[in-house]
C-alpha positions as CSV (number, residue, x, y, z in Angstrom):
1,M,0.0,0.0,0.0
2,Y,1.1,3.6,-0.7
3,L,-0.4,6.1,1.7
4,I,-0.7,9.8,0.9
5,G,-1.6,12.4,3.4
6,L,-3.3,15.3,1.5
7,T,-3.8,18.5,3.4
8,G,-4.3,22.2,2.8
9,G,-6.2,25.2,4.0
10,I,-9.9,25.9,3.4
11,A,-10.7,26.5,-0.3
12,S,-7.1,25.6,-1.3
13,G,-8.1,23.1,-4.0
14,K,-7.7,19.9,-1.9
15,S,-11.0,18.3,-3.2
16,T,-9.9,19.0,-6.8
17,V,-6.6,17.2,-6.3
18,A,-8.2,14.4,-4.3
19,R,-10.8,13.9,-7.1
20,R,-8.0,13.8,-9.7
21,L,-6.0,11.2,-7.8
22,Y,-9.3,9.2,-7.4
23,E,-9.8,9.3,-11.1
24,H,-6.3,7.8,-11.6
25,G,-7.3,4.9,-9.3
26,A,-6.5,6.0,-5.8
27,I,-8.8,5.1,-2.8
28,H,-10.1,8.4,-1.3
29,I,-10.7,8.7,2.5
30,D,-12.2,12.0,3.5
31,A,-11.5,13.1,7.1
32,D,-14.4,15.6,6.9
33,Q,-16.9,12.8,6.1
34,L,-15.4,10.7,8.9
35,A,-15.7,13.6,11.3
36,R,-19.5,13.7,10.5
37,K,-19.8,10.0,10.9
38,V,-18.1,9.7,14.3
39,V,-20.6,12.2,15.8
40,E,-23.8,10.6,14.6
41,P,-26.4,10.0,17.3
42,G,-25.6,6.9,19.3
43,T,-21.9,7.2,18.9
44,P,-19.6,7.7,22.0
45,A,-18.3,11.0,20.5
46,F,-21.9,12.3,20.2
47,A,-22.6,11.5,23.9
48,S,-19.3,13.2,24.9
49,I,-20.1,16.4,22.9
50,V,-23.6,16.7,24.4
51,E,-22.1,16.2,27.9
52,A,-19.4,18.9,27.2
53,F,-21.6,21.5,25.5
54,G,-25.1,20.8,26.8
55,P,-28.4,19.5,25.3
56,D,-29.0,22.8,23.4
57,I,-26.6,21.7,20.7
58,V,-29.0,18.8,19.7
59,R,-31.6,19.7,17.1
60,A,-35.2,18.6,17.4
61,D,-34.5,15.6,15.0
62,G,-31.8,14.3,17.4
63,V,-28.7,15.2,15.4
64,L,-26.0,17.7,16.4
65,D,-26.8,21.3,15.5
66,R,-23.6,21.9,13.7
67,E,-24.3,25.6,13.1
68,R,-24.8,26.3,16.8
69,L,-21.8,24.1,17.8
70,G,-19.7,25.9,15.2
71,G,-20.8,29.3,16.6
72,I,-19.7,28.2,20.1
73,V,-16.3,26.8,19.2
74,F,-15.3,29.2,16.4
75,A,-15.1,32.1,18.8
76,D,-13.6,30.2,21.8
77,D,-10.2,28.5,21.6
78,A,-10.8,26.5,24.8
79,A,-14.2,25.2,23.5
80,R,-12.6,24.3,20.1
81,A,-9.8,22.4,21.9
82,R,-12.4,20.6,23.9
83,L,-14.4,19.6,20.8
84,N,-11.3,18.6,18.9
85,G,-10.2,16.5,21.9
86,I,-13.4,14.4,21.4
87,V,-13.6,14.3,17.6
88,H,-9.9,14.0,16.5
89,P,-9.2,10.7,18.4
90,A,-12.5,9.2,17.1
91,V,-11.6,10.2,13.5
92,R,-8.0,8.9,13.9
93,E,-9.3,5.5,15.1
94,L,-11.9,5.2,12.2
95,S,-9.4,6.3,9.5
96,G,-6.9,3.8,10.9
97,R,-9.4,1.0,10.5
98,L,-10.3,2.1,6.9
99,I,-6.6,2.3,5.9
100,V,-6.0,-1.2,7.2
101,K,-9.1,-2.4,5.4
102,A,-8.0,-0.9,2.1
103,E,-4.6,-2.6,2.4
104,Q,-6.2,-5.9,3.2
105,E,-8.4,-5.7,0.2
106,D,-5.6,-4.6,-2.1
107,P,-2.0,-4.6,-0.9
108,D,-1.1,-2.5,-3.9
109,A,-3.7,0.2,-3.2
110,V,-2.8,3.9,-3.3
111,V,-4.8,5.5,-0.5
112,V,-5.3,9.3,-0.4
113,Y,-6.3,10.4,3.1
114,D,-7.7,13.9,2.7
115,V,-7.3,15.5,6.1
116,P,-7.6,19.3,6.4
117,L,-6.2,19.3,10.0
118,L,-3.2,17.1,9.4
119,V,-0.9,19.5,11.2
120,E,-3.4,20.7,13.9
121,A,-4.7,17.2,14.8
122,S,-1.2,15.7,14.8
123,V,-2.3,12.9,12.4
124,D,0.4,10.4,12.6
125,H,-0.5,7.6,10.2
126,P,2.7,6.2,8.4
127,F,2.4,8.3,5.3
128,D,4.6,7.6,2.3
129,L,4.1,11.1,1.0
130,I,2.5,14.3,2.4
131,V,1.0,16.6,-0.2
132,V,-0.1,20.2,0.6
133,T,-2.4,22.2,-1.6
134,S,-1.6,25.9,-1.4
135,A,-3.5,28.9,-2.9
136,G,-2.6,32.0,-1.0
137,R,-4.9,33.8,1.4
138,G,-6.4,36.2,-1.1
139,V,-7.4,33.3,-3.5
140,Q,-8.9,31.3,-0.6
141,V,-11.0,34.3,0.6
142,K,-12.1,35.0,-3.0
143,R,-13.2,31.4,-3.5
144,L,-15.1,31.3,-0.2
145,V,-17.0,34.4,-1.2
146,E,-17.6,33.5,-4.8
147,E,-18.1,29.8,-4.6
148,R,-19.5,29.3,-1.1
149,G,-21.4,32.5,-0.6
150,L,-19.6,33.7,2.6
151,E,-19.4,37.3,3.6
152,P,-15.9,38.7,3.0
153,D,-15.2,39.2,6.7
154,H,-16.5,35.7,7.5
155,A,-14.3,34.3,4.8
156,E,-11.2,36.1,6.1
157,A,-12.0,34.9,9.7
158,R,-12.3,31.3,8.4
159,V,-9.0,31.4,6.6
160,D,-7.2,33.1,9.5
161,A,-8.5,30.6,12.1
162,Q,-6.5,27.9,10.4
163,V,-2.9,27.0,10.9
164,D,-0.5,29.2,8.8
165,D,0.4,27.9,5.3
166,E,4.1,28.0,6.3
167,E,3.4,25.3,9.0
168,R,1.9,23.0,6.4
169,R,4.7,23.6,3.9
170,K,7.2,22.5,6.6
171,I,5.8,19.0,6.6
172,A,5.1,18.8,2.8
173,D,6.9,16.4,0.5
174,V,5.0,17.9,-2.4
175,V,3.3,21.3,-2.6
176,I,0.7,21.7,-5.3
177,D,0.1,25.4,-6.2
178,T,-3.7,25.7,-6.9
179,S,-3.8,29.5,-7.2
180,G,-3.8,29.3,-11.0
181,S,-6.1,27.7,-13.5
182,L,-7.9,24.4,-13.0
183,G,-5.7,22.9,-15.8
184,H,-2.6,24.0,-14.0
185,T,-3.7,22.2,-10.8
186,M,-4.7,19.1,-12.7
187,S,-1.4,18.9,-14.5
188,Q,0.4,19.0,-11.1
189,A,-1.9,16.3,-9.8
190,D,-1.1,14.2,-12.9
191,A,2.6,14.7,-12.4
192,L,2.2,13.6,-8.8
193,W,0.4,10.4,-9.9
194,A,3.2,9.7,-12.4
195,R,5.7,10.1,-9.5
196,I,3.7,7.7,-7.3
197,V,3.6,5.1,-10.1
198,E,7.4,5.4,-10.5
199,E,8.1,5.1,-6.8
200,R,5.9,2.0,-6.5
201,R,7.6,0.4,-9.5
202,A,11.0,1.1,-7.9
203,R,9.9,-0.8,-4.8
């Protein structure tokens, strides 16, 4: 198995790169999806979150009110750390199981673990390669406003709340610059795939 850790800031083109590698044949594991899965009603993480933040964060239909919870933790570092302390270990455990399963099903699999908080959450799976998508703050803010409908000040706050791009670049084996055209991003992803194929052949 060949395990890639894919990370990058919000609106930095991570999904685009992940999708391209998936098209080439990689198995895609999305940490954001796992983070939603581990807090579904009935899970230990769900119970811990309700205990930590109170019953008001559960909607009438029994699921977490993500908007309300986001409002609490976004403005409060201690609350965010408390939430991350519940969610991150649960995600790490589930992603670990999925990576093992992928390897058991296909020992030659290329697995892309798409994890926005690779640096912040100290994700320590045995990656063969860490890939960082990078777009620059202005481009990220512009995308959040134009593509996701955020107010400019909200978009800036979302970008600034994340770890600095320099921190991500320090751990990167490969940096994909996504600030240009879609074609430019795709060609870098294709070159990355060619490198992976080469490395696996050399093994």
